N, CA, C and O of each residue as an XYZ file, in Angstrom:
772
protein
N     -11.641      3.961      7.025
C     -10.390      4.203      7.944
C     -10.400      5.508      8.037
O     -10.703      6.168      7.042
N      -9.921      6.414      9.793
C      -9.467      7.335     10.010
C      -8.771      7.269     10.282
O      -8.308      6.416     11.040
N      -7.949      8.802      9.455
C      -6.745      8.338     10.061
C      -6.352     10.107     11.021
O      -6.601     11.218     10.554
N      -5.795      9.856     12.207
C      -5.439     11.635     13.047
C      -4.440     11.593     13.073
O      -4.097     10.931     14.052
N      -3.040     12.194     12.120
C      -1.673     12.266     12.614
C      -1.461     12.664     13.559
O      -1.453     13.895     13.526
N      -1.084     11.903     15.315
C      -1.032     12.215     16.199
C      -0.569     10.967     16.855
O      -1.103      9.859     16.889
N       0.978     11.560     17.566
C       1.772     10.266     18.276
C       0.317      8.872     19.674
O       0.163      7.667     19.878
N      -0.363     10.341     20.212
C      -1.314      9.432     20.931
C      -2.334      8.286     20.474
O      -2.686      7.282     21.094
N      -2.820      8.887     18.792
C      -4.119      8.370     18.177
C      -2.673      6.668     17.451
O      -2.898      5.532     17.033
N      -1.337      7.486     17.688
C      -0.733      5.913     16.973
C      -1.094      5.232     17.773
O      -2.054      4.487     17.578
N      -0.315      5.286     19.132
C       0.120      4.464     20.626
C      -1.438      3.816     20.124
O      -1.518      2.918     19.286
N      -2.717      4.483     20.839
C      -3.910      3.891     20.896
C      -3.816      2.765     19.713
O      -3.515      1.637     20.105
N      -4.055      2.952     18.198
C      -4.022      1.571     17.425
C      -3.369      0.607     17.147
O      -3.683     -0.338     16.424
N      -1.910      0.894     18.011
C      -1.046      0.430     18.180
C      -1.874     -0.905     19.518
O      -2.088     -2.114     19.440
N      -2.101      0.056     20.535
C      -2.693     -1.113     21.711
C      -3.485     -1.506     20.864
O      -3.356     -2.500     20.151
N      -4.293     -0.806     20.885
C      -5.716     -1.843     21.056
C      -5.661     -3.055     19.220
O      -6.386     -4.042     19.101
N      -4.803     -2.656     18.259
C      -4.664     -4.266     17.463
C      -3.801     -5.021     18.200
O      -4.062     -6.137     17.751
N      -2.756     -5.222     19.214
C      -1.988     -5.925     19.974
C      -3.453     -6.311     20.997
O      -3.712     -7.514     21.029
N      -4.209     -5.570     21.648
C      -5.688     -6.433     22.408
C      -6.263     -7.299     21.479
O      -6.583     -8.487     21.525
N      -6.305     -6.653     20.843
C      -7.825     -6.987     19.735
C      -7.661     -8.557     18.554
O      -8.378     -9.531     18.324
N      -6.253     -8.048     18.043
C      -6.480     -8.174     16.751
C      -5.621     -9.166     16.653
O      -5.933    -10.313     16.333
N      -3.935     -8.586     17.056
C      -2.302     -9.681     16.866
C      -2.774    -10.842     16.966
O      -3.131    -11.284     15.874
N      -2.938    -11.572     17.876
C      -3.239    -13.230     17.354
C      -3.455    -13.069     16.462
O      -2.386    -12.964     15.859
N      -4.431    -12.925     15.671
C      -5.125    -13.466     14.216
C      -4.748    -12.931     13.281
O      -5.197    -13.146     12.156
N      -3.929    -12.197     13.523
C      -3.445    -11.545     12.372
C      -3.245    -12.186     11.079
O      -3.690    -12.022      9.943
N      -2.059    -13.316     11.896
C      -1.905    -14.468     10.119
C      -3.160    -15.242     10.022
O      -3.219    -15.684      8.875
N      -3.810    -15.469     10.458
C      -4.905    -15.967      9.860
C      -5.676    -15.139      9.502
O      -6.790    -15.579      9.215
N      -5.575    -14.422      9.433
C      -6.483    -13.355      8.820
C      -6.416    -11.790      7.707
O      -7.193    -10.953      7.249
N      -4.750    -12.167      7.691
C      -4.644    -10.895      7.403
C      -4.722    -10.914      5.719
O      -4.749     -9.861      5.082
N      -4.751    -12.116      5.137
C      -5.787    -12.396      3.627
C      -6.557    -11.645      3.350
O      -6.721    -10.992      2.319
N      -7.003    -11.683      4.124
C      -8.750    -11.347      3.880
C      -9.178     -9.511      3.545
O      -9.620     -8.913      4.526
N      -9.109     -9.095      2.869
C     -10.045     -7.748      2.295
C     -11.746     -7.600      2.579
O     -12.649     -7.547      1.745
N     -11.830     -7.550      4.241
C     -12.962     -7.227      4.658
C     -14.091     -6.680      4.692
O     -15.152     -6.770      5.310
N     -13.453     -5.868      3.584
C     -14.009     -3.974      2.819
C     -13.962     -2.741      4.129
O     -13.852     -2.849      5.350
N     -14.061     -1.916      3.484
C     -13.799     -0.539      4.203
C     -14.331     -0.583      6.152
O     -13.550     -0.266      7.049
N     -15.637     -0.997      6.363
C     -16.210     -1.225      7.820
C     -15.701     -2.096      8.500
O     -16.182     -2.337      9.607
N     -14.549     -2.831      8.006
C     -13.944     -4.339      9.058
C     -12.401     -4.111      8.402
O     -12.122     -4.801      7.421
N     -11.225     -3.004      9.003
C     -10.092     -3.690      8.587
C      -9.510     -3.893     10.231
O      -8.664     -3.166     10.752
N     -10.127     -4.958     10.828
C      -9.841     -5.402     12.132
C      -8.195     -6.410     12.107
O      -7.330     -6.427     12.982
N      -8.216     -7.079     10.922
C      -7.251     -7.820     10.878
C      -6.433     -7.747     10.213
O      -6.085     -8.696      9.511
N      -5.775     -6.450     10.210
C      -4.552     -5.749      9.629
C      -4.492     -4.301     10.916
O      -5.352     -3.538     11.357
N      -3.263     -4.446     11.116
C      -2.921     -2.807     11.607
C      -3.118     -1.965     11.535
O      -2.965     -1.352     12.591
N      -3.422     -1.452     10.803
C      -3.919      0.256     10.029
C      -2.562      0.787     10.938
O      -2.712      1.840     11.557
N      -1.863      0.413     10.988
C      -0.260      1.109     11.324
C       0.631      2.013     10.455
O       1.466      2.888     10.688
N      -0.082      1.230      8.960
C       0.946      2.048      8.061
C       1.183      3.894      7.963
O       2.277      4.452      7.888
N       0.364      4.302      7.980
C       0.253      5.531      7.702
C       0.936      6.210      8.511
O       1.412      7.313      8.247
N       1.119      5.256     10.224
C       1.027      6.308     11.575
C       3.507      6.583     10.434
O       4.263      7.468     10.033
N       3.424      4.984     10.579
C       5.149      4.761     10.009
C       5.061      5.419      8.568
O       6.058      6.064      8.242
N       4.297      5.370      7.900
C       5.158      6.270      6.270
C       4.932      7.573      7.363
O       6.001      7.670      7.966
N       4.243      8.325      7.726
C       4.892      9.605      8.620
C       5.557      9.472      9.699
O       5.555     10.611     10.165
N       6.113      8.829     10.380
C       7.099      8.314     11.092
C       6.107      9.020     12.293
O       6.777      9.940     12.762
N       4.992      8.970     12.871
C       4.712      9.320     13.826
C       4.873      8.122     15.029
O       4.701      8.244     16.242
N       5.204      7.105     14.364
C       5.855      5.783     15.538
C       6.562      5.362     14.097
O       6.456      5.888     12.989
N       7.263      4.301     14.505
C       8.675      3.726     14.127
C       8.288      2.183     15.024
O       7.780      1.666     16.018
N       9.145      1.963     13.476
C       9.144      0.391     13.343
C       9.397     -0.260     14.438
O       8.603     -1.181     14.629
N      10.577     -0.074     15.603
C      11.687     -0.928     16.319
C      10.163     -0.673     17.577
O      10.015     -1.588     18.387
N       8.816      0.934     17.676
C       8.850      0.477     18.746
C       7.657     -0.278     18.161
O       7.134     -1.013     18.999
N       7.117     -0.299     17.027
C       5.579     -1.604     16.950
C       5.804     -2.832     17.784
O       5.358     -3.457     18.747
N       6.812     -2.825     16.808
C       7.746     -4.656     17.358
C       7.875     -4.824     19.053
O       7.697     -5.594     19.996
N       8.311     -3.523     18.672
C       8.320     -3.579     21.027
C       7.338     -4.225     21.660
O       7.245     -5.236     22.356
N       6.431     -3.161     21.132
C       5.314     -3.346     22.082
C       4.831     -4.750     21.129
O       5.144     -5.827     21.636
N       4.425     -4.779     20.392
C       4.432     -6.623     20.334
C       4.928     -7.664     20.392
O       4.479     -8.529     19.640
N       5.976     -7.983     21.242
C       6.756     -8.139     21.831
C       6.329     -8.238     22.608
O       6.361     -9.464     22.715
N       5.788     -7.855     23.523
C       5.576     -7.453     24.805
C       4.663     -7.751     25.566
O       4.395     -7.589     26.756
N       4.046     -8.398     24.350
C       2.914     -8.786     24.427
C       2.859    -10.196     24.101
O       2.314    -11.036     24.817
N       3.358    -10.399     23.154
C       3.547    -12.144     22.715
C       4.737    -12.763     22.357
O       5.650    -12.226     21.729
N       4.709    -13.920     22.774
C       5.888    -14.217     21.642
C       6.576    -14.516     20.697
O       6.253    -15.650     20.341
N       7.459    -14.063     20.007
C       8.202    -13.647     18.464
C       7.069    -14.989     17.784
O       6.179    -14.817     16.952
N       7.469    -16.300     18.456
C       6.935    -17.528     17.374
C       5.118    -17.232     17.187
O       4.447    -17.771     16.308
N       4.650    -16.407     18.073
C       3.881    -16.473     17.920
C       3.271    -15.446     17.373
O       2.091    -15.502     17.718
N       3.552    -14.127     16.392
C       3.260    -13.229     15.960
C       4.034    -13.162     14.493
O       3.856    -12.532     13.450
N       4.967    -14.125     14.955
C       5.951    -13.960     13.333
C       5.425    -13.524     12.266
O       5.656    -12.350     11.980
N       4.531    -14.368     11.329
C       4.059    -13.133     10.444
C       4.028    -11.564     10.239
O       4.482    -10.902      9.306
N       3.225    -11.079     11.612
C       3.562     -9.446     11.724
C       4.563     -9.204     11.620
O       4.625     -8.146     10.993
N       5.342     -9.496     11.825
C       6.739     -9.510     12.986
C       7.730     -8.994     11.012
O       8.264     -7.977     10.569
N       7.541    -10.001     10.627
C       7.806    -10.177      9.177
C       7.531     -9.050      8.160
O       8.176     -8.686      7.177
N       6.287     -8.574      8.739
C       6.029     -7.734      7.505
C       5.973     -6.531      7.689
O       5.583     -5.729      6.840
N       6.552     -6.101      9.398
C       7.465     -4.995      9.140
C       8.040     -4.802      8.841
O       8.062     -3.715      8.262
N       9.124     -5.585      8.879
C      10.422     -5.711      8.698
C      10.480     -5.752      6.869
O      11.485     -5.229      6.387
N       9.824     -6.130      6.237
C       9.562     -6.208      4.355
C       9.435     -5.056      4.030
O      10.032     -4.885      2.968
N       8.763     -3.761      4.535
C       8.439     -2.368      4.412
C      10.312     -2.666      4.986
O      11.086     -3.258      4.234
N      10.642     -2.284      6.002
C      11.594     -2.041      5.908
C      13.213     -2.477      5.213
O      14.200     -1.800      4.925
N      13.010     -3.423      5.157
C      13.839     -4.516      3.597
C      14.043     -3.662      2.628
O      15.167     -3.376      2.214
N      12.374     -2.921      1.943
C      12.535     -2.617      0.579
C      12.992     -1.315      0.450
O      13.475     -0.924     -0.613
N      12.854     -0.352      1.772
C      13.411      1.188      1.838
C      15.081      0.689      1.454
O      15.496      0.918      0.318
N      16.080     -0.072      2.588
C      17.037     -0.184      2.314
C      17.181     -1.137      1.119
O      18.174     -1.858      1.019
N      16.323     -1.141      0.333
C      16.479     -2.273     -1.233
C      17.042     -0.876     -1.957
O      18.161     -0.415     -2.181
N      15.569     -0.416     -2.222
C      15.648      1.298     -2.727
C      16.983      2.269     -2.726
O      17.420      2.846     -3.721
N      17.349      2.305     -1.844
C      17.690      3.202     -1.417
C      19.623      2.830     -1.677
O      20.341      3.830     -1.675
N      20.268      1.537     -1.865
C      21.132      0.579     -2.835
C      21.555      0.645     -3.760
O      22.707      0.730     -4.184
N      19.939      0.586     -4.462
C      19.693      0.441     -6.103
C      18.693      2.265     -6.535
O      17.544      2.334     -6.972
N      19.884      3.802     -6.129
C      18.940      4.702     -6.630
C      18.858      4.603     -7.596
O      18.491      5.769     -7.740
N      18.855      4.163     -8.751
C      18.557      4.148    -10.006
C      17.191      3.333    -10.530
O      16.721      3.409    -11.665
N      16.758      2.669     -9.608
C      15.960      2.371     -9.731
C      14.760      3.463     -9.658
O      13.756      3.278    -10.346
N      14.863      4.507     -8.887
C      13.953      5.405     -8.126
C      13.737      6.276     -9.661
O      12.685      6.600    -10.212
N      15.280      6.522    -10.126
C      15.731      8.049    -10.696
C      14.765      7.655    -12.267
O      14.041      8.358    -12.973
N      15.266      5.922    -12.365
C      14.738      5.231    -13.957
C      12.862      5.186    -14.353
O      12.334      4.890    -15.425
N      11.901      5.789    -12.433
C      10.904      5.113    -12.645
C      10.586      6.741    -12.521
O       9.478      7.063    -12.949
N      11.126      7.433    -12.177
C      10.142      9.050    -12.694
C      10.875      9.727    -13.913
O      10.543     10.459    -14.845
N      12.045      9.127    -13.455
C      11.910      9.842    -15.963
C      11.004      8.983    -16.742
O      10.629      9.320    -17.865
N      10.761      8.249    -16.369
C       9.842      7.182    -16.916
C       8.395      7.668    -16.824
O       7.542      7.809    -17.701
N       8.370      7.860    -15.650
C       7.050      8.603    -15.122
C       6.756     10.062    -16.624
O       6.256     10.154    -17.745
N       7.403     10.821    -15.703
C       7.774     11.838    -16.695
C       7.291     11.903    -17.788
O       6.296     12.578    -18.050
N       8.140     10.970    -18.876
C       8.132     10.724    -20.580
C       7.007     10.617    -20.473
O       6.386     11.449    -21.135
N       5.869      9.305    -19.391
C       4.585      9.020    -20.185
C       3.750     10.333    -20.091
O       2.891     10.862    -20.796
N       4.417     10.652    -18.833
C       3.113     11.928    -18.799
C       2.966     12.908    -19.779
O       1.930     13.297    -20.320
N       4.175     13.279    -19.956
C       4.143     14.063    -20.859
C       3.666     13.495    -22.615
O       3.497     14.082    -23.684
N       3.615     12.604    -22.331
C       3.252     11.691    -24.101
C       1.987     11.249    -23.779
O       1.399     11.429    -24.845
N       1.214     10.808    -23.040
C       0.137     10.902    -23.197
C      -1.142     11.692    -23.014
O      -1.921     11.470    -22.087
N      -1.277     12.370    -23.687
C      -2.521     12.262    -24.554
C      -2.020     12.045    -26.968
O      -2.746     11.843    -27.941
N      -0.654     12.230    -26.824
C      -0.676     11.520    -27.947
C      -0.455      9.672    -27.819
O       0.274      9.076    -28.611
N      -1.104      9.064    -26.859
C      -1.527      7.164    -26.717
C      -2.205      7.153    -27.184
O      -2.827      7.956    -27.879
N      -2.291      5.966    -26.855
C      -3.693      5.122    -27.416
C      -4.286      4.695    -25.141
O      -5.413      4.519    -24.677
N      -3.489      4.696    -24.723
C      -4.420      4.126    -23.627
C      -4.957      6.078    -23.009
O      -5.791      6.096    -22.104
N      -4.600      7.064    -23.379
C      -4.938      8.181    -22.158
C      -6.857      7.775    -22.531
O      -7.713      8.516    -22.047
N      -7.022      7.280    -22.886
C      -8.702      7.069    -22.676
C      -8.821      6.417    -21.857
O      -9.956      6.500    -21.388
N      -7.791      5.280    -21.045
C      -8.140      3.981    -20.324
C      -8.424      4.699    -19.073
O      -9.442      4.855    -18.398
N      -6.697      5.246    -18.938
C      -5.885      5.301    -18.057
C      -7.220      6.761    -17.797
O      -7.564      6.809    -16.616
N      -7.691      7.481    -18.403
C      -9.353      8.610    -16.965
C     -10.083      7.363    -17.028
O      -9.971      6.826    -15.927
N     -10.668      6.769    -17.686
C     -11.672      5.857    -16.881
C     -11.168      4.882    -15.966
O     -11.943      4.357    -15.166
N      -9.755      4.531    -16.000
C      -9.536      3.965    -14.269
C      -9.096      4.653    -13.556
O      -8.689      4.072    -12.550
N      -8.853      6.445    -13.563
C      -8.644      6.697    -12.713
C      -9.808      7.814    -11.465
O      -9.657      8.434    -10.413
N     -10.850      7.531    -12.382
C     -12.637      7.666    -11.799
C     -13.244      6.844    -12.159
O     -14.278      7.104    -12.776
N     -12.816      5.371    -11.900
C     -13.520      4.090    -11.681
C     -14.709      4.224    -12.893
O     -15.903      4.056    -12.644
N     -14.159      4.571    -14.313
C     -15.079      4.149    -15.259
C     -15.017      3.106    -15.907
O     -15.552      3.010    -17.011
N     -14.216      1.928    -15.225
C     -13.641      0.987    -16.503
C     -15.383     -0.105    -16.991
O     -15.915     -0.433    -18.052
N     -15.608     -0.253    -15.926
C     -16.864     -1.241    -15.762
C     -16.299     -2.112    -15.558
O     -16.675     -2.979    -16.347
N     -15.282     -2.602    -14.704
C     -14.894     -3.841    -14.054
C     -15.124     -3.519    -12.483
O     -14.278     -2.911    -11.827
N     -16.162     -3.914    -12.023
C     -16.611     -3.444    -10.879
C     -15.673     -3.588     -9.195
O     -15.532     -2.849     -8.221
N     -15.202     -4.968     -9.585
C     -13.833     -4.661     -8.531
C     -13.547     -3.387     -8.255
O     -13.892     -2.527     -7.445
N     -12.517     -3.561     -9.528
C     -11.538     -2.298     -9.363
C     -12.261     -0.894     -9.847
O     -11.438      0.018     -9.768
N     -13.297     -0.528    -10.232
C     -13.946      0.649     -9.864
C     -14.228      0.968     -8.848
O     -14.593      2.134     -8.705
N     -14.183      0.079     -7.704
C     -15.040     -0.247     -6.217
C     -13.694      0.627     -5.345
O     -13.726      1.539     -4.519
N     -12.080     -0.463     -6.238
C     -11.098     -0.047     -5.452
C     -10.643      1.823     -5.944
O      -9.885      2.518     -5.268
N     -11.071      2.109     -6.742
C     -10.188      3.471     -7.168
C     -11.251      4.375     -6.739
O     -10.886      5.512     -6.440
N     -12.709      4.052     -6.635
C     -13.432      4.558     -4.859
C     -13.678      4.836     -4.137
O     -14.411      5.772     -3.818
N     -12.674      3.465     -3.106
C     -12.182      3.238     -1.468
C     -11.267      4.055     -1.650
O     -11.389      5.042     -0.924
N     -10.155      4.076     -2.492
C      -9.086      4.648     -2.164
C      -9.008      6.096     -2.284
O      -8.114      6.468     -1.524
N      -9.697      7.393     -3.078
C      -9.939      8.780     -3.118
C     -10.511      8.640     -1.917
O      -9.984      9.343     -1.055
N     -11.711      7.750     -1.436
C     -12.186      8.684     -0.355
C     -11.846      8.216      0.739
O     -12.248      8.973      1.623
N     -10.958      6.790      1.414
C     -10.371      6.678      2.079
C      -9.236      6.301      2.408
O      -8.991      5.589      3.382
N      -8.226      6.863      1.414
C      -7.279      6.873      1.485
C      -6.215      5.223      1.980
O      -5.467      5.121      2.953
N      -6.447      4.411      1.178
C      -6.281      3.210      1.508
C      -6.963      1.711      0.974
O      -8.085      1.216      1.079
N      -6.310      1.486      0.656
C      -7.000     -0.629      0.115
C      -5.844     -1.355      0.834
O      -4.696     -0.971      1.056
N      -6.431     -2.443      1.118
C      -6.322     -3.637      1.585
C      -4.562     -3.974      0.567
O      -4.121     -3.341     -0.393
N      -4.168     -4.759      1.037
C      -2.704     -5.378      0.683
C      -2.816     -5.888     -0.739
O      -2.174     -5.549     -1.732
N      -3.981     -6.964     -0.576
C      -4.442     -8.010     -1.407
C      -4.898     -6.955     -2.539
O      -4.665     -7.163     -3.730
N      -5.377     -6.131     -2.204
C      -6.939     -5.473     -3.198
C      -5.455     -4.488     -4.520
O      -5.238     -4.479     -5.731
N      -4.866     -3.872     -3.332
C      -3.584     -3.361     -4.113
C      -2.787     -4.334     -5.013
O      -1.987     -3.829     -5.801
N      -2.934     -5.789     -4.972
C      -1.386     -6.412     -5.881
C      -2.850     -6.473     -7.178
O      -2.586     -6.187     -8.346
N      -4.336     -6.875     -6.769
C      -4.946     -7.184     -7.304
C      -5.874     -5.627     -8.275
O      -6.848     -5.739     -9.018
N      -5.380     -4.757     -8.026
C      -5.927     -3.581     -8.834
C      -4.757     -3.279     -9.602
O      -4.935     -2.783    -10.714
N      -3.004     -3.600     -9.000
C      -2.352     -3.598    -10.234
C      -2.431     -4.543    -11.272
O      -2.339     -4.289    -12.473
N      -2.629     -5.796    -10.686
C      -2.912     -6.508    -11.370
C      -3.943     -6.019    -13.070
O      -3.451     -6.103    -14.195
N      -4.788     -5.738    -12.891
C      -5.801     -5.224    -13.863
C      -5.358     -4.679    -14.602
O      -5.443     -4.727    -15.829
N      -4.533     -3.765    -13.590
C      -4.316     -2.383    -13.887
C      -3.105     -2.109    -15.299
O      -3.058     -1.109    -16.016
N      -2.378     -3.123    -15.359
C      -1.210     -3.768    -15.906
C      -2.038     -4.581    -16.929
O      -2.563     -3.850    -17.769
N      -2.220     -5.526    -17.038
C      -2.332     -6.730    -17.478
C      -4.240     -6.579    -18.019
O      -4.582     -7.192    -19.031
N      -4.685     -6.224    -17.688
C      -6.351     -5.873    -18.244
C      -6.273     -4.854    -19.232
O      -6.089     -4.991    -20.441
N      -6.457     -3.670    -18.479
C      -5.894     -2.195    -18.757
C      -4.995     -1.840    -20.260
O      -5.111     -1.418    -21.411
N      -3.966     -2.412    -19.167
C      -2.440     -2.346    -20.588
C      -2.200     -0.410    -19.966
O      -2.290      0.758    -20.345
N      -2.029     -0.841    -19.383
C      -1.886      0.530    -18.677
C      -0.260      0.039    -17.890
O       0.127     -0.956    -17.277
N       0.565      1.785    -18.459
C       2.189      1.373    -17.500
C       1.729      1.205    -16.244
O       0.572      1.313    -15.836
N       2.656      0.949    -15.692
C       2.898      0.604    -14.132
C       3.225      1.611    -13.617
O       3.045      1.798    -12.413
N       3.734      2.414    -14.338
C       4.088      3.747    -13.493
C       3.434      4.822    -13.224
O       3.784      5.764    -12.514
N       2.070      4.605    -14.047
C       1.308      5.525    -13.975
C       0.495      4.928    -13.484
O      -0.432      5.586    -13.957
N      -0.351      3.642    -12.460
C      -0.687      3.087    -11.303
C      -0.332      4.160     -9.919
O      -0.913      4.993     -9.224
N       1.760      3.167    -10.124
C       2.557      3.760     -8.809
C       1.986      4.981     -8.902
O       1.373      5.176     -7.852
N       1.888      5.859     -9.603
C       2.139      6.968     -9.649
C       0.425      7.446     -8.775
O       0.327      8.214     -7.818
N      -0.780      6.685     -9.504
C      -2.121      6.897     -8.979
C      -1.724      6.733     -7.201
O      -1.745      7.527     -6.261
N      -1.384      5.334     -7.337
C      -1.148      5.043     -5.196
C      -0.765      5.846     -4.423
O      -1.089      6.195     -3.288
N       0.574      6.349     -5.727
C       1.472      7.249     -4.444
C       0.550      8.656     -4.236
O       0.534      9.084     -3.082
N      -0.098      9.295     -5.089
C      -0.997     10.518     -4.338
C      -1.809     10.154     -3.238
O      -1.761     10.548     -2.073
N      -3.032      8.834     -4.127
C      -4.011      8.785     -2.894
C      -3.714      7.413     -1.724
O      -4.712      6.933     -1.184
N      -2.691      6.985     -1.470
C      -2.163      6.602     -0.583
C      -1.694      7.577      1.172
O      -0.627      8.047      1.564
N      -3.002      7.524      1.769
C      -2.072      7.906      3.004
C      -1.268      6.989      3.578
O      -1.476      7.002      4.791
N      -0.449      6.201      3.278
C       0.593      5.162      3.530
C       1.986      5.126      2.380
O       3.011      4.459      2.526
N       1.752      5.777      1.573
C       2.188      5.227      0.167
C       3.828      5.570      0.746
O       3.902      6.567      1.465
N       4.971      4.904      0.512
C       5.887      5.090      0.228
C       6.504      4.700     -0.920
O       6.344      3.687     -1.600
N       7.412      5.867     -1.082
C       8.160      5.659     -2.146
C       8.606      4.408     -2.352
O       8.135      4.002     -3.415
N       9.586      3.263     -1.616
C       9.777      2.123     -1.542
C       9.134      0.782     -2.051
O       9.398     -0.112     -2.854
N       8.070      1.147     -1.082
C       7.377     -0.288     -1.046
C       6.334     -0.202     -2.241
O       6.207     -1.163     -3.000
N       5.490      1.113     -2.421
C       5.049      1.076     -3.862
C       5.892      1.064     -5.225
O       5.267      0.953     -6.280
N       6.444      1.108     -5.231
C       7.093      1.824     -6.524
C       8.020     -0.424     -6.619
O       8.375     -1.029     -7.631
N       8.052     -0.834     -5.362
C       8.518     -2.393     -5.973
C       7.725     -3.126     -6.026
O       7.670     -4.167     -6.681
N       6.527     -2.375     -4.883
C       5.332     -3.674     -5.093
C       4.912     -3.393     -6.272
O       4.716     -4.490     -6.795
N       4.510     -2.131     -7.421
C       4.803     -2.212     -8.447
C       4.731     -3.224     -9.506
O       3.939     -3.975    -10.075
N       6.312     -2.762     -9.472
C       7.867     -3.379    -10.250
C       7.396     -5.253    -10.148
O       7.526     -6.103    -11.029
N       6.974     -5.370     -9.086
C       6.412     -6.641     -8.785
C       6.001     -7.711     -9.422
O       6.603     -8.723     -9.782
N       4.177     -7.156     -9.585
C       3.470     -6.581     -9.931
C       3.581     -7.239    -11.663
O       2.809     -8.084    -12.116
N       4.599     -6.674    -12.335
C       4.461     -5.809    -13.155
C       5.533     -7.272    -14.220
O       5.490     -7.762    -15.349
N       6.272     -7.410    -13.100
C       7.048     -8.987    -13.415
C       9.230     -8.217    -14.149
O      10.141     -8.499    -14.927
N       8.669     -6.878    -12.761
C      10.296     -6.218    -13.298
C      11.130     -7.351    -12.567
O      12.359     -7.351    -12.632
């Protein structure tokens, strides 16, 4: 995924997605075809995150091309991002607690048993092929498919036994579309919070 942070690029990406892939989005969205083929997702999230294009524009342009019923799943996904922002804004303590927990974990990282595993994880040396490939993909392209993000988080938390806060921080630092609400709350969801 190549990201050119400009409004014309955002509109071009949106138009291409509407024309070529929106109609099949609900059927193909759950598959990660790898770096070379992201046609089953919109690739708009970095533009939306940076406010280069607004969710309202995305939805409006999509609805100008297709009926709501035929693209409902895509519209829902756009609204989820907005919902999570509002959810976190209404509960600022969740964000404050996350930052405090993260700070404490980082301060004590060298004193813990998971420091070595954390270093292996962020440097793609866990020996778990898919996980290490995702780390490399994330570092190189600043993107992971949504399902890969969930699988990554699950392995991070339940296989590597690393604090979810460190994983959320790793994503936040490396994802082009890192959004405080979606990122933090997705990691909390995978962790069962």
